[in-house]
C-alpha positions as CSV (number, residue, x, y, z in Angstrom):
1,X,-44.3,-12.8,54.7
2,X,-45.0,-12.3,58.5
3,X,-44.0,-15.3,60.6
4,X,-46.9,-17.2,62.1
5,X,-46.9,-18.0,65.8
6,X,-48.3,-20.8,67.9
7,X,-50.9,-19.7,70.5
8,X,-49.5,-21.7,73.5
9,X,-46.7,-23.8,74.9
10,X,-49.1,-26.8,75.0
11,X,-49.8,-26.3,71.3
12,X,-46.1,-26.4,70.6
13,X,-45.5,-29.6,72.7
14,X,-48.5,-31.3,71.2
15,X,-47.6,-30.3,67.6
16,X,-44.0,-31.5,68.0
17,X,-45.1,-34.6,69.8
18,X,-47.8,-35.2,67.2
19,X,-45.2,-35.0,64.5
20,X,-43.1,-37.6,66.3
21,X,-46.1,-39.7,67.4
22,X,-47.5,-41.6,64.5
23,X,-47.0,-44.7,62.4
24,X,-43.5,-44.9,63.8
25,X,-44.9,-45.5,67.3
26,X,-48.0,-47.5,66.7
27,X,-47.3,-49.3,63.4
28,X,-43.6,-49.6,62.9
29,X,-42.4,-49.8,66.6
30,X,-44.4,-52.9,67.5
31,X,-43.5,-54.9,64.4
32,X,-39.8,-53.8,64.7
33,X,-39.9,-54.9,68.3
34,X,-41.5,-58.2,67.4
35,X,-38.9,-59.0,64.7
36,X,-35.9,-57.8,66.8
37,X,-36.2,-59.7,70.0
38,X,-38.8,-57.9,72.1
39,X,-37.4,-56.4,75.2
40,X,-33.8,-56.3,73.9
41,X,-34.9,-54.0,71.1
42,X,-36.9,-51.8,73.4
43,X,-33.9,-51.3,75.7
44,X,-31.5,-50.4,72.8
45,X,-34.2,-48.1,71.4
46,X,-34.6,-46.1,74.6
47,X,-30.8,-45.8,74.8
48,X,-30.7,-44.5,71.2
49,X,-33.4,-42.0,72.0
50,X,-31.3,-40.6,74.9
51,X,-27.9,-40.6,73.3
52,X,-28.9,-39.7,69.7
53,X,-32.5,-38.5,69.6
54,X,-32.4,-35.9,72.4
55,X,-29.3,-34.0,71.1
56,X,-30.5,-34.2,67.5
57,X,-33.9,-32.8,68.5
58,X,-32.4,-29.9,70.5
59,X,-30.2,-29.1,67.5
60,X,-33.1,-29.0,65.1
61,X,-35.4,-26.9,67.3
62,X,-32.5,-24.5,67.8
63,X,-31.8,-24.0,64.1
64,X,-35.5,-23.4,63.5
65,X,-36.0,-20.9,66.3
66,X,-32.9,-19.0,65.6
67,X,-33.5,-18.7,61.8
68,X,-37.3,-18.2,62.0
69,X,-37.5,-20.0,58.7
70,X,-38.4,-23.3,57.1
71,X,-35.7,-25.8,56.1
72,X,-35.2,-24.3,52.7
73,X,-34.2,-21.0,54.2
74,X,-32.9,-21.7,57.7
75,X,-29.3,-22.4,56.8
76,X,-29.0,-19.3,54.7
77,X,-30.0,-17.2,57.8
78,X,-27.3,-18.7,60.0
79,X,-24.4,-19.9,57.8
80,X,-21.3,-17.8,57.0
81,X,-20.9,-16.3,53.6
82,X,-19.9,-18.8,50.9
83,X,-20.9,-21.9,52.9
84,X,-23.1,-24.5,51.3
85,X,-25.0,-25.9,54.3
86,X,-28.3,-24.7,52.7
87,X,-28.2,-27.5,50.2
88,X,-29.4,-29.8,53.0
89,X,-32.5,-27.6,53.3
90,X,-33.5,-28.5,49.8
91,X,-32.8,-32.2,50.5
92,X,-34.8,-32.0,53.7
93,X,-37.8,-30.7,51.7
94,X,-37.5,-33.5,49.2
95,X,-37.2,-35.9,52.0
96,X,-40.5,-34.8,53.5
97,X,-42.2,-35.5,50.1
98,X,-40.6,-38.9,50.1
99,X,-41.9,-39.6,53.6
100,X,-45.4,-38.6,52.6
101,X,-45.1,-40.8,49.5
102,X,-45.7,-43.9,51.8
103,X,-46.9,-42.4,55.1
104,X,-50.2,-41.1,53.6
105,X,-50.9,-44.5,52.2
106,X,-50.3,-46.3,55.5
107,X,-52.6,-43.7,57.2
108,X,-55.2,-44.5,54.6
109,X,-54.9,-48.2,55.5
110,X,-55.5,-47.4,59.1
111,X,-58.5,-45.2,58.3
112,X,-59.9,-48.1,56.2
113,X,-59.7,-50.5,59.1
114,X,-61.3,-47.9,61.4
115,X,-64.2,-47.5,59.0
116,X,-64.5,-51.3,58.6
117,X,-64.8,-51.9,62.3
118,X,-67.1,-49.0,62.7
119,X,-69.5,-50.4,60.1
120,X,-69.2,-54.0,61.5
121,X,-67.6,-55.2,58.3
122,X,-64.6,-56.9,60.1
123,X,-65.1,-60.2,58.3
124,X,-64.3,-58.5,55.0
125,X,-60.9,-57.2,56.2
126,X,-57.8,-58.7,54.8
127,X,-54.4,-57.0,54.6
128,X,-53.3,-58.5,51.3
129,X,-56.7,-57.9,49.8
130,X,-56.6,-54.3,50.9
131,X,-53.1,-53.4,49.7
132,X,-53.8,-55.1,46.3
133,X,-57.1,-53.2,45.7
134,X,-56.1,-50.1,43.7
135,X,-59.4,-48.3,43.9
136,X,-59.5,-48.7,47.7
137,X,-55.9,-47.5,48.1
138,X,-56.3,-44.5,45.9
139,X,-59.7,-43.6,47.5
140,X,-58.4,-43.5,51.0
141,X,-55.2,-41.8,49.9
142,X,-57.3,-39.0,48.4
143,X,-59.3,-38.7,51.7
144,X,-56.1,-38.4,53.8
145,X,-54.4,-35.9,51.5
146,X,-57.5,-33.7,51.0
147,X,-58.4,-33.6,54.7
148,X,-54.8,-32.7,55.6
149,X,-54.3,-29.8,53.3
150,X,-57.8,-28.5,53.8
151,X,-57.0,-28.1,57.5
152,X,-53.6,-26.6,56.6
153,X,-55.1,-24.0,54.4
154,X,-56.3,-22.2,57.5
155,X,-53.8,-20.2,59.7
156,X,-51.7,-22.3,62.0
157,X,-53.6,-21.4,65.3
158,X,-57.1,-22.0,64.0
159,X,-56.2,-25.0,61.9
160,X,-53.3,-27.2,62.7
161,X,-52.8,-26.2,66.4
162,X,-56.4,-26.5,67.4
163,X,-57.0,-29.8,65.6
164,X,-53.8,-31.3,67.0
165,X,-54.7,-30.4,70.6
166,X,-58.0,-32.3,70.3
167,X,-56.5,-35.3,68.5
168,X,-53.6,-35.7,71.0
169,X,-55.9,-35.5,74.0
170,X,-58.2,-38.1,72.5
171,X,-55.2,-40.3,71.5
172,X,-53.8,-40.4,75.0
173,X,-57.2,-41.2,76.6
174,X,-57.9,-44.0,74.1
175,X,-54.4,-45.5,74.6
176,X,-54.9,-45.8,78.4
177,X,-58.3,-47.6,78.0
178,X,-56.9,-50.0,75.4
179,X,-53.7,-50.8,77.4
180,X,-55.7,-51.6,80.5
181,X,-58.0,-53.8,78.5
182,X,-55.2,-55.7,76.8
183,X,-53.1,-56.3,79.9
184,X,-56.1,-57.8,81.7
185,X,-56.7,-60.4,79.0
186,X,-56.0,-64.1,79.8
187,X,-52.4,-65.2,79.2
188,X,-51.3,-61.6,78.8
189,X,-48.3,-62.1,81.1
190,X,-46.3,-64.0,78.4
191,X,-46.6,-61.1,76.0
192,X,-45.6,-58.7,78.7
193,X,-42.5,-60.8,79.5
194,X,-41.5,-60.8,75.8
195,X,-42.0,-57.1,75.5
196,X,-40.5,-55.8,78.8
197,X,-37.8,-58.3,79.9
198,X,-34.7,-57.9,77.6
199,X,-32.8,-61.0,76.5
200,X,-29.3,-59.5,76.2
201,X,-28.2,-62.4,74.0
202,X,-30.5,-61.0,71.3
203,X,-28.7,-57.6,71.1
204,X,-26.9,-57.7,67.8
205,X,-25.6,-55.1,65.3
206,X,-28.8,-55.6,63.4
207,X,-30.9,-54.8,66.4
208,X,-28.7,-51.7,67.3
209,X,-28.9,-50.3,63.8
210,X,-32.7,-51.0,63.6
211,X,-33.1,-49.2,66.9
212,X,-31.2,-46.2,65.8
213,X,-33.1,-45.9,62.5
214,X,-36.4,-46.3,64.5
215,X,-35.4,-43.6,66.9
216,X,-34.8,-41.1,64.1
217,X,-38.0,-42.2,62.3
218,X,-40.3,-42.0,65.3
219,X,-39.0,-38.6,66.3
220,X,-39.1,-37.2,62.7
221,X,-35.6,-35.8,63.2
222,X,-33.4,-35.0,60.2
223,X,-35.9,-33.7,57.7
224,X,-36.6,-30.3,59.3
225,X,-40.0,-31.2,60.7
226,X,-39.0,-30.2,64.2
227,X,-37.2,-27.1,62.9
228,X,-40.4,-25.7,61.4
229,X,-42.1,-25.8,64.8
230,X,-39.1,-24.3,66.5
231,X,-39.5,-21.4,64.1
232,X,-43.1,-20.8,65.3
233,X,-42.3,-20.3,69.0
234,X,-40.7,-17.6,71.2
235,X,-37.8,-17.7,73.6
236,X,-39.7,-18.2,76.8
237,X,-38.6,-21.8,77.3
238,X,-35.2,-23.5,76.8
239,X,-35.1,-26.1,74.0
240,X,-33.5,-28.9,75.9
241,X,-36.4,-28.9,78.4
242,X,-39.0,-28.8,75.6
243,X,-37.2,-31.6,73.7
244,X,-37.3,-33.8,76.9
245,X,-41.1,-33.2,77.1
246,X,-41.6,-34.1,73.5
247,X,-39.5,-37.3,73.7
248,X,-41.1,-38.4,76.9
249,X,-44.6,-38.1,75.3
250,X,-43.4,-39.8,72.2
251,X,-41.8,-42.7,74.1
252,X,-44.8,-43.1,76.3
253,X,-47.0,-43.6,73.2
254,X,-44.6,-46.1,71.7
255,X,-44.3,-48.1,74.9
256,X,-48.1,-48.0,75.4
257,X,-48.6,-49.3,71.9
258,X,-46.6,-52.4,72.8
259,X,-48.6,-52.8,76.0
260,X,-51.7,-52.9,73.8
261,X,-50.5,-55.2,71.1
262,X,-48.2,-57.8,72.7
263,X,-50.4,-59.0,75.6
264,X,-53.4,-59.2,73.1
265,X,-51.4,-61.3,70.7
266,X,-50.2,-63.5,73.6
267,X,-53.7,-64.1,74.9
268,X,-54.7,-65.6,71.5
269,X,-51.4,-67.4,70.7
270,X,-50.7,-65.2,67.7
271,X,-47.2,-64.6,66.3
272,X,-45.7,-61.2,67.0
273,X,-43.0,-61.3,64.2
274,X,-45.5,-60.7,61.3
275,X,-43.7,-57.5,60.2
276,X,-45.7,-54.6,58.7
277,X,-48.8,-56.7,58.7
278,X,-48.7,-57.1,62.5
279,X,-51.0,-54.2,63.1
280,X,-53.5,-55.1,60.5
281,X,-53.8,-58.9,60.2
282,X,-52.9,-59.8,63.7
283,X,-54.8,-57.1,65.6
284,X,-57.8,-57.5,63.4
285,X,-57.8,-61.2,64.4
286,X,-57.5,-60.3,68.0
287,X,-60.5,-58.1,67.9
288,X,-62.5,-60.5,65.8
289,X,-62.2,-63.2,68.5
290,X,-62.5,-60.9,71.5
291,X,-65.8,-60.3,73.3
292,X,-67.0,-56.9,72.3
293,X,-64.3,-56.9,69.6
294,X,-66.1,-54.6,67.2
295,X,-66.2,-51.8,69.8
296,X,-62.6,-52.4,70.9
297,X,-61.4,-52.6,67.3
298,X,-63.1,-49.4,66.5
299,X,-61.5,-47.6,69.4
300,X,-58.1,-49.1,68.6
301,X,-58.1,-48.0,65.0
302,X,-59.6,-44.6,65.9
303,X,-56.6,-44.1,68.2
304,X,-54.3,-45.3,65.3
305,X,-55.9,-42.9,62.9
306,X,-55.3,-39.9,65.3
307,X,-51.7,-41.0,65.8
308,X,-50.9,-41.4,62.1
309,X,-52.8,-38.3,61.0
310,X,-51.0,-36.1,63.5
311,X,-47.8,-36.8,61.8
312,X,-49.3,-36.3,58.3
313,X,-50.4,-32.8,59.4
314,X,-47.1,-31.9,60.9
315,X,-44.9,-33.1,58.0
316,X,-47.3,-31.6,55.4
317,X,-47.0,-28.3,57.3
318,X,-43.3,-28.5,56.9
319,X,-43.7,-29.1,53.1
320,X,-46.2,-26.2,52.8
321,X,-43.9,-23.8,54.8
322,X,-41.0,-24.7,52.5
323,X,-43.0,-24.2,49.3
324,X,-44.5,-20.9,50.6
325,X,-41.1,-19.5,51.4
326,X,-39.8,-20.4,48.0
327,X,-42.8,-19.0,46.1
328,X,-44.5,-16.4,48.3
329,X,-47.8,-18.1,47.9
330,X,-50.6,-17.9,50.5
331,X,-51.7,-20.9,52.4
332,X,-54.6,-21.8,50.2
333,X,-52.7,-21.8,46.9
334,X,-49.7,-23.5,48.5
335,X,-51.9,-26.2,50.0
336,X,-53.5,-27.0,46.6
337,X,-50.1,-27.4,44.9
338,X,-48.6,-29.4,47.7
339,X,-51.6,-31.7,47.9
340,X,-51.3,-32.5,44.2
341,X,-47.5,-33.3,44.5
342,X,-48.0,-35.4,47.6
343,X,-50.9,-37.3,46.0
344,X,-48.9,-38.0,42.8
345,X,-45.8,-39.2,44.6
346,X,-47.9,-41.4,47.0
347,X,-49.6,-43.1,44.0
348,X,-46.5,-45.2,43.7
349,X,-47.1,-46.8,47.1
350,X,-50.9,-46.9,46.7
351,X,-50.6,-48.8,43.4
352,X,-47.3,-50.6,44.3
353,X,-49.0,-53.9,45.2
354,X,-51.4,-54.0,42.3
355,X,-50.4,-51.9,39.2
356,X,-47.0,-50.4,39.7
357,X,-45.0,-53.5,40.5
358,X,-41.5,-52.7,41.6
359,X,-39.1,-54.8,43.7
360,X,-36.2,-52.5,44.7
361,X,-34.5,-55.0,47.1
362,X,-35.3,-58.5,48.2
363,X,-38.1,-60.5,46.6
364,X,-41.5,-59.2,47.9
365,X,-40.4,-55.6,48.5
366,X,-42.3,-52.8,46.9
367,X,-42.4,-49.0,46.6
368,X,-43.2,-48.6,50.3
369,X,-39.9,-50.4,51.1
370,X,-38.0,-48.1,48.7
371,X,-39.4,-44.9,50.1
372,X,-38.8,-46.1,53.7
373,X,-35.2,-47.0,52.8
374,X,-34.6,-43.5,51.4
375,X,-36.1,-41.8,54.4
376,X,-35.5,-44.0,57.5
377,X,-32.2,-45.5,56.5
378,X,-30.6,-42.5,54.8
379,X,-32.2,-39.1,55.0
380,X,-33.2,-39.0,58.7
381,X,-29.9,-40.2,60.3
382,X,-27.7,-38.3,57.8
383,X,-29.9,-35.2,58.1
384,X,-29.5,-35.3,61.9
385,X,-25.8,-35.7,61.4
386,X,-25.5,-32.7,59.1
387,X,-27.5,-30.4,61.5
388,X,-25.4,-31.5,64.5
389,X,-22.2,-30.8,62.6
390,X,-23.5,-27.4,61.6
391,X,-24.2,-26.5,65.2
392,X,-20.9,-27.7,66.7
393,X,-18.5,-26.5,64.1
394,X,-17.1,-23.1,65.1
395,X,-15.0,-22.7,61.9
396,X,-17.2,-24.3,59.2
397,X,-20.7,-24.0,60.7
398,X,-22.9,-21.9,63.0
399,X,-20.8,-22.6,66.1
400,X,-21.2,-24.1,69.5
401,X,-21.7,-20.8,71.4
402,X,-24.4,-19.6,69.0
403,X,-26.1,-22.9,69.2
404,X,-25.9,-23.1,73.0
405,X,-27.1,-19.5,73.5
406,X,-30.2,-20.2,71.3
407,X,-30.9,-23.6,73.0
408,X,-30.6,-22.1,76.5
409,X,-32.8,-19.0,75.9
410,X,-35.7,-19.1,78.3
411,X,-36.6,-21.1,81.4
412,X,-35.9,-24.8,81.7
413,X,-33.1,-27.4,81.3
414,X,-30.0,-26.0,79.8
415,X,-27.3,-27.3,77.5
416,X,-24.1,-27.4,79.5
417,X,-20.5,-27.0,78.2
418,X,-19.7,-30.6,79.4
419,X,-22.2,-31.8,76.8
420,X,-20.1,-30.4,74.0
421,X,-18.2,-33.7,73.4
422,X,-21.5,-35.5,73.2
423,X,-22.8,-33.2,70.5
424,X,-19.5,-32.8,68.7
425,X,-18.0,-36.3,68.8
426,X,-20.3,-39.0,70.3
427,X,-23.4,-38.4,68.2
428,X,-21.6,-38.0,64.9
429,X,-19.3,-41.1,65.5
430,X,-22.2,-43.3,66.5
431,X,-24.5,-42.2,63.7
432,X,-21.7,-42.6,61.0
433,X,-20.7,-46.0,62.4
434,X,-24.2,-47.4,62.7
435,X,-25.1,-46.0,59.3
436,X,-22.2,-47.7,57.6
437,X,-22.9,-51.0,59.4
438,X,-26.6,-50.7,58.5
439,X,-25.8,-50.3,54.8
440,X,-23.4,-53.2,54.9
441,X,-25.9,-55.5,56.5
442,X,-28.9,-54.3,54.5
443,X,-30.8,-57.0,52.6
444,X,-30.2,-55.6,49.1
445,X,-31.1,-58.8,47.3
């Protein structure tokens, strides 16, 4: 099967950033910030992006470009005879299905809010009423899954790349408009102080672990999503430079999301620690009490829809590429089968608050929390750890020189030899340490 190619460098950056930019930036990042001390969490999060996210992204892009394969085949192209690294490729594919088991449902929620504001039905919106309505959840889940895989059934340049370029351009423009509007609301300054000025006394192990998990979640690192886009590009540009571009764009969107949400909440005296409901209950209340709120709410949830859907497309492309390499199917047949599997797995989340009651951890948790724990707390950081060890281990893996040569092919920022201890020791030690601490402090009951 001939390897498809992206049509431009901009397409690669937008696709990779679109995979990173999504619910992690505009849904999860704000409520995680609200629950973890505001500016203190933001500071630790940015540090985690630089120390952990950047090296892990370079590693994943390099494995993908060198192997020219999806996660289920990439290790087999690079590992030495008899090695078992390729088992992680299968786990990565399963991890992407687990991610879509809740991500597509959350995207459906966002789409529902957009439609409600567009129709002027804002008074009917209620987060609890929405998530406990099985027909509404399943209906919007179907819409998200069908639209995603219809677009992916076309070749990558005319389908995924073209659509993502338009969505990302619109997303960035809408964010700028919304951030300016939010920051000019009365009493916005208090929200900005909470968001941008760190209180160092609030930096705890819990905050650090949460920031690390959020860094891997928002960048979609560890499940092979970035590797697949690395396999679609040539060697004209170095991968450290491209990783910096993607992370800058991703971080910009996350920080701008906070600039939209926290000043708006502050202006109306609304709580910012509402958890997952922050985006829905709190922001709907903001727009319902704001002059011209229907218009601003429609714009906000349109931007949210673009952000979430860009990640759905990117991760589903990864799933599709894995299935096609395992079966030899064309895009249309693969899309049909993958859509069915994603839909069936996501039914657990869609019906988890109404029909399929399941409390995996503390009281009030549901299927969404279970899938998020599997992916964000476990598969993403451990996946990034495995890929990093594969690239830096000369005896048991691909090896530092092979990795460095691949990462440095082309023009741009290069991986230097002095960085080897960062990749080989610092990243693995930090990830393992924070992972163990995170499990010890997890609210199991």
